[in-house]
Structure formats: C-alpha cells, structure tokens
C-alpha positions in Angstrom: 26.7 -6.1 -14.8 26.5 -6.4 -18.6 24.1 -4.6 -20.5 21.1 -6.6 -20.5 21.5 -6.5 -16.8 21.9 -2.9 -16.6 18.4 -2.7 -18.6 16.7 -5.0 -16.4 18.0 -3.5 -13.4 16.5 -0.1 -14.4 13.2 -1.8 -15.4 13.1 -3.0 -11.9 14.4 -0.9 -9.6 14.2 2.1 -11.6 10.2 1.9 -11.4 10.2 1.3 -7.9 12.3 4.4 -7.3 10.1 6.2 -9.7 6.9 5.3 -7.9 8.8 6.4 -4.9 10.1 10.1 -6.1 6.2 10.4 -6.8 4.6 8.8 -4.1 6.6 11.7 -1.8 6.1 14.3 -4.1 1.7 13.8 -4.1 2.2 13.3 -0.4 4.8 16.8 -0.3 2.0 18.8 -2.3 -0.8 17.4 -1.1 -0.9 16.7 2.5 -0.9 19.7 4.1 0.3 19.8 8.0 -3.0 20.6 10.4 -5.7 20.7 7.6 -8.6 18.6 8.7 -12.1 18.0 6.5 -15.6 17.7 7.7 -15.8 14.5 7.8 -14.3 11.5 9.5 -12.7 8.1 8.2 -15.6 6.2 9.5 -18.2 8.6 8.0 -16.2 7.7 4.2 -16.2 3.7 5.4 -19.7 4.0 6.2 -20.6 5.7 3.1 -19.0 3.4 0.6 -20.4 0.4 2.0 -23.5 1.8 1.7 -23.4 2.7 -1.8 -22.0 -1.1 -2.6 -24.9 -2.4 -0.6 -23.4 -3.0 2.0 -26.0 -1.9 4.6 -25.5 -4.9 7.2 -21.7 -4.4 7.4 -20.7 -2.6 10.8 -17.9 -0.5 11.0 -15.7 -0.3 14.4 -12.6 1.0 15.6 -9.6 -1.0 17.4 -6.9 0.5 19.1 -3.6 -0.7 17.4 -1.6 1.4 15.1 -2.4 -0.2 11.7 -5.6 -1.1 9.5 -7.0 -4.3 11.3 -9.4 -6.8 10.8 -10.8 -9.2 13.5 -10.7 -12.7 13.0 -13.7 -12.8 15.4 -16.8 -10.9 13.4 -16.1 -11.8 9.3 -19.5 -9.0 9.0 -17.7 -6.1 10.3 -14.9 -3.8 8.6 -12.1 -2.9 11.4 -10.2 -0.1 11.3 -7.5 1.7 13.6 -8.8 4.0 15.6 -7.0 6.6 13.8 -8.3 6.4 10.7 -11.4 6.2 12.6 -11.7 9.7 13.8 -9.3 10.8 11.5 -10.1 14.0 9.4 -7.1 14.1 7.4 -7.1 13.2 3.6 -4.6 10.1 4.0 -7.3 8.7 6.9 -10.1 8.9 4.6 -8.4 7.3 1.6 -7.3 4.4 3.7 -11.0 3.9 4.9 -12.6 4.5 1.7 -10.4 1.7 0.4 -10.8 -0.4 3.0 -14.4 0.0 2.8 -14.2 -0.8 -0.6 -12.2 -4.1 -0.4 -14.8 -5.3 2.2 -17.2 -4.4 -0.6 -15.7 -6.9 -3.2 -14.2 -9.2 -0.8 -17.0 -11.6 0.8 -14.0 -13.3 3.0 -12.1 -10.1 3.6 -10.5 -12.3 6.6 -9.4 -15.2 4.5 -8.5 -12.5 2.2 -6.2 -10.6 4.6 -5.0 -13.5 6.0 -3.8 -14.8 2.6 -2.2 -11.2 1.2 0.1 -11.1 4.1 1.6 -15.0 3.7 2.2 -13.0 0.1 3.6 -10.2 1.4 5.9 -12.2 3.5 7.1 -14.4 0.7 7.3 -11.0 -1.7 9.3 -9.6 1.2 11.7 -12.8 1.5 12.0 -13.2 -2.3 12.8 -9.4 -2.6 16.3 -9.5 0.2 17.3 -12.5 -1.1 17.4 -10.7 -4.4 19.4 -8.0 -3.0 21.5 -10.4 -1.1 22.5 -11.9 -4.3 22.3 -8.7 -6.4 25.2 -6.9 -4.3 27.0 -10.4 -3.8 27.7 -10.5 -7.1 28.5 -6.9 -7.7 30.9 -6.6 -4.9 32.5 -10.1 -4.5 34.9 -11.4 -6.8 34.1 -14.3 -9.0 30.1 -14.0 -7.6 29.1 -12.3 -10.4 27.0 -15.2 -11.6 24.6 -14.2 -8.4 23.5 -10.7 -10.3 21.5 -12.8 -12.6 19.3 -14.8 -10.1 18.9 -11.1 -8.0 17.7 -9.6 -10.9 15.3 -12.6 -11.6 13.6 -12.3 -8.1 13.3 -8.4 -8.9 11.7 -9.0 -12.2 9.3 -12.0 -10.3 8.0 -9.6 -7.5 7.4 -6.7 -9.9 5.4 -8.8 -12.1 3.4 -9.9 -9.0 2.9 -6.2 -8.1 1.9 -5.6 -11.7 -0.4 -8.4 -11.4 -2.0 -6.3 -8.8 -2.2 -3.0 -10.1 -5.2 -3.7 -12.3 -7.5 -4.3 -8.7 -5.6 -1.2 -7.0 -6.3 1.0 -9.9 -10.2 -0.2 -10.1 -10.3 0.6 -6.4 -8.7 4.0 -6.4 -10.6 5.1 -9.2 -14.3 3.6 -7.6 -13.5 5.3 -4.7 -12.5 8.5 -5.7 -15.9 8.4 -7.8 -18.0 7.6 -5.3 -16.4 10.2 -3.0 -17.3 12.8 -6.4 -20.7 11.4 -6.4 -21.5 12.1 -2.8 -20.3 15.8 -2.7 -18.8 15.4 0.8 -15.9 16.8 0.0 -15.1 20.7 -1.2 -13.7 20.3 -4.7 -10.1 21.1 -3.3 -10.6 18.1 -0.6 -11.5 16.1 -3.6 -8.6 16.5 -6.1 -6.3 15.6 -2.7 -7.9 12.9 -2.2 -8.0 12.0 -5.7 -4.0 12.1 -6.5 -2.8 10.3 -3.1 -5.4 7.6 -3.7 -3.5 7.0 -7.2 -0.5 7.1 -5.1 -1.7 4.9 -2.6 -2.5 2.2 -5.9 0.6 2.7 -6.7 2.6 1.9 -3.8 2.9 -2.0 -4.6 5.4 -1.2 -7.1 7.6 0.5 -5.1 8.3 -2.9 -3.0 11.5 -3.4 -4.1 13.0 -0.3 -2.4 10.7 0.0 0.4 10.4 -3.4 1.4 14.4 -3.8 2.4 13.9 -0.2 3.8 11.5 -1.2 5.9 12.8 -4.2 7.3 16.0 -2.0 7.6 14.2 0.8 9.7 12.0 -1.8 11.8 15.4 -3.5 13.1 16.9 -0.2 13.7 13.7 1.1 15.8 13.4 -1.9 17.8 17.3 -1.9 18.6 17.3 1.9 19.2 14.2 0.7 21.8 16.3 -1.5 23.4 13.4 -4.2 22.1 
C-alpha cells in the first residue's frame, strides 16, 4: 500500500473507527444502567409531532425488536413497543428522531423503504470494498485490488457525509424541542443531547459497523441453529 492509499485508508476507515470510539464513550458515560426518566418514548414522540403541527398523526406501538413503519397506515407513526414504553434516554432519543422524521417527510413509508434499499446497496459496496482491500493486501500480485477497495470506502463515506447534514439538523431540532418542553431535568437533557449527537454521527461509522454487524448476525444465527 503506497502512501496515498494509506492516507485514503486513514481518512475513510479511520474516521469510521473514531466515530465508533466516540459513540462507545458517550454510551458508557451517559447510559447509566437502571436510570429511568419520568416520561416515556410515546410521550416524547407525541410531543415532537405536536410541536411540528402533526396533530393528526397517531403514535402506535408494534411488537418487533426494531423501530418500524407500517405499510398499511401512512398517517401513523409506528414504533417498537420497547421504545414506546421506554423510559431510558436512548429510547427517548429514538422516539424523538422517529417523530421528527415523520414530521419532515410526507410519505415516511416510501422514504423508509428507499433508505433500506440504499442501506443494502451501501452494505454490499462496503463488503466488496473490504474483500478487494484485504485481497490486495494479503494475496501476492493482487495489490491492484487495494485501489478499488479504497474507492468503495470513499464512495460510501461521501454518501454518509451527504446524509450527515440532515442527521445533524434532526439532532439540533429535537434537542431544542426537548429543552423548550422542559420535560427532562437539566442533567437528563444533557444526556439526551449527547446521545442524540452520537446517533446523528453513527452513519459515518458504516465502514466498520456494516461488516461487523453482518458477521455478528451470521454468528448469532449459527449459534441458535437458524
């Protein structure tokens, strides 16, 4: 790997790794086990929607592990039961961001499906990038594969930076809404703001998180015999 390729590697994978370390530090510092707030995720989602003038949008829990959007009712915000009933700060952050997204996008179902497709394409690109990069580094006479691997990293990271402006806007506006509502104690709001910022930056960690999540998912299925 020549110096230019090394610099590109540091600017792509290095940024992703730094974001992961930052997110881990924030969660370790501000996610205290057993700490519960006086409000739930459903109340936060309702408050954010009302502040955005979306009084007609209902907030409904669904029985699944992740935040979800129903394809049968475009006028509702559907969030997982865990987030709906959650009184921990991470649940409040996800509820607020989900409600903000619903208020910003007139057709949340379309955008959710589109984002899933874009995320899948990014995952494929990242995996192929790592295959090319590692093959170029480990296989003799295959050094030419390093360049397309790094190119794949750069493309995905640039797309993540493009999405970052929206994520930071969501973080700023939801944090401001929570502060103005005075529904959290000052120290709770500070935790909310820090975790919200970490959630906004999480997309930049895709170069490391995507292959890790893929491998861990396969290992988990194998462990449970699925």
